[in-house]
N, C-alpha and C positions, 0 to 999 in steps of 0.2 A: 221631915227629912226625905221620906220616900217620895212625897209629892214633888219636892224640889228636884230630886233626881230624875223623875219622870218628865218634868217640864224641861229640864236641861237636855235630856236625851231626845225629846221631841224637837227641841230647837235645833240640835245638831243634825237630826235627820232632815229637817226642813231645809237647812243650809246645804246639805249634800244633794238633796233632790233638786233644789234651785240651781246649784252649780251644774248638775248633770243636764238639766233642761237647757241651760245657757249653752253648754258645750254642744248638745245635740242640735240646738237651733243654729249655732254658728256653722256646724258641719253641714246642715241642710242648705244654708245660704251659700256656702263655698261650693257645694256640689251642683248648684244650679248654673246653667249656661249664662255667662255674663252678657249683658246687653251693651252694645257699643254706645259709648257716651263721648261726644266731641266737646272740647273746650276751646272757645274762641275768645280773643281779647280785642285788640284794635282792628278795625276794618277800614283801611285807608291805603292809598298808594304809598309806596316806599319813597323816602326822601334821601337826599345825598348824605345827610347827617346820620341816618340810621346805620347802626353797626350790624355786621352780619348776624350776630347772635340775637339782636333785637327782632330781626325779620322772622324768626320763628313765631313771634307773638304778634306780628303785624301782617295781616292778610289783605292783599289788594282786593278791592271790590269785585273786579272781574273774576278773580280766582274764587272768592267766596260765592259768587253767584253760580259759578260752574260747579262748586261743591253741592249746592242745594239742588241744582238741576239734575245732577247725577243721582242724588238720593231720591228725588221724586221719580225720575225715569226708571230707577231700579226697584221701585215699589216699597220704599221704606215708609213707615208710619211713626211720627214722633209720639213719644209718651212723656208723661210728667212724673215727678218724683213719687206721688202717692201710688200711681200704678206700678212703678218699679218696686216700691216698698212692699206692696201687697204680693207681688210676684216673688220677691226674694224671701219674705217671711211666711207666706201662706201657700205659695204655688199658684196664685191666681193667674188666669190666662192673660196673655198679651196679644195684641194684634200681630198679624204676620209682619215679619221683618221690622221689629221695633228698633228705634234709635232715640237717643236723647240729645238735644242740642242745648249746650249751656254757654253762658256769656259772663265773663268775670270783669270786675273793676269799674262798672258804671260808665263806660265810655259812651259818648253821645252818638257815635257812629253806629252803635248797636241799635239805637232807636231809629236813626235817620236812614241807615243802609240795610241793616239786617231785618228790621221789622217788616218793611214792605216785601222783601223777598220771602220771608216766612209766610206771610199772609197770602202771597201769590200761590203757594203750594198747599195751603191749609195746614201749615206746620205751627206748632207752639214751641216755646223755649223756656229756659230757666235762667233768670238773671240774678247773679250773685253780686250784691251791692256792697261796696265799701262806702260807708255813710259819710266819711269826711269829704268825699269827692262829689257829693250831691250838689249840683249848681256851683261847683268850685270855679269853673270858668266856662267859656263857650264850648269846650271840648267834652264836657260831661253832661249827663242827664240831670234834669231837675225833678222836683217832687211831682209835678204834674205829669211828666212823661212816665215816670215810674208807676204812678197810679193808673195811667192809661194802659200800660202794658199789663198790669194786673187785671184791670177790668176787661181786657180783651182775651183773657183766658190763659195768659202766661203766668209763671210762678216767680214771685220775688222772694229771694232767700238771702241769708246773711253771709257776708264775706269779711266780717270784722269792721271796726271803725276805720283803721288806717293801714291795713295790710301788714301789721306787725306779725312776725313769725310765731306761729302757734307754739313751737317748742320752747319759747322763752317766757310763756305766761306764768305768773305767780302773783299771789296776793290780789290786789285790786285790779290786775290786768283782766281778770275774768269779767268783772263788771264793766270795765271800759271797752274791752274789745268784743265782748259777746252780748252781755245783758243790755247795755244801752243802745247799741245799734239795732238789736232785735226789736226792742220796744219802739224805736224810731220808725223802723220799716212797717211795723204793725200799725202805727198811727197813720202812716201815709196811705197804706193799702186798705186798712180796715179789716185785715185778715190775719190769722196767726201765721207766724214765720216758723216753719218746722224743719228747715233744711239749712245746712252749713257747708261752706267750702273753705278748705285750708289755704291761707296765703302761701304762694309758691308751691302748693301741693304738699307742704311739709307738716308732719304730725309726729306725735309720740304716743305710745300706749298709755302713759301715765295721765295724759290729759283727756283721754276719751271719756272716762266716767263723768267729767265735768259737763260734757255735752249731754250725756244721758240725764244728769241731774236737772238740766235746764229744759228738758222736754223735747230736745231735737229727736226726730225720728231717724234721720240718717245724715251722714256727712260724706263729702266728696273730696278726693285727693287727685293726684295725677297718676303716674305710672309705677309707683312702688307696689310690691306685693301687699295684699290686704292683711290686716291684723287677724291672725287665726282665731282669736277669742272674741273679736268684735268687728266682723267684716262689714256689718251694716253701717258702721261709722268710718269705714275706710274704703268706700266704693271708688273704683278706679275709672279714670277718664284718659283719653289721649288728646294731645294738643292738636287743634286745627291749624297746622303749621303753615306759615306763609309761603314756604317753598313748595308745598305739595299741590300738584295738579289734582283734578278730580279723580284721575286714574290712580294716582298714588294713594289718595285717601281711600278709595275703594279697596285697594290692596290691603291697607292696614286694617280696615274694618273686617275684611274676610279672613285674613291670615294672622295678623299680629295682635289683635285685641286680646288682652289678658296677659300680655308679656310687656316688660319694660321696653320703651322705645328710646334708645340712647341718642340717636341722631336721625336727622332726616335722611331718607334714602333717595337716590336718583331714580328716574323713570326706568333706566336700563336695569338697575338692581331689582326693581319691583317685578320685572317680567320674568 
């Protein structure tokens, strides 16, 4: 009986210590200065059929190129998720003026347009792939292009199978939207897939332990506040908005990162 009580008390103490360590770890992550992370989608010229709201997610190539030139001229250095993870969890040093460039949804122009521009400046990026779109049509990347990006030093990460809202997952959805696409990407690249991006940037706290169970090191959202208990699974990004000039992007990186961006601002407002 005494032995059982001792074991029970030890177990409770272990739980308390583990919870305290988790809280302390979360507090340490939240206390570190956030690294600016930009999220791009389509990189193409606007069409007459594009709605004004769609243009937030469609950046003309000339604007995208101006963004990257500004980052290079300003002395930014791209980092990859492993470097960010070590910085957030261990305080590992980062290069001067770190920034992360991420690309969602498997669009082919990310390979055709973004890749050469990144290479021009010695930049690397993170590509969050929706696997249902691989080789879907001429507008999306194929397996060979994804493998090439990985081989060239970029990171391939999971963005679910078909962009279903993370908040709606239940039952077999975890296997369909997370497990299967992760294994598919690992088969394409020959490398483990350790990072995840939420479709639409939408997430809920209840689902975060499922990502932990599956071995993801970190997950990326958009502009909402981070989860106070699991900030490593709710890392924030800002949209590489199609309306933003390089000067406006520079303003957001310097002044607004870490705060929700509700709408695009004009250049006059940025000054």
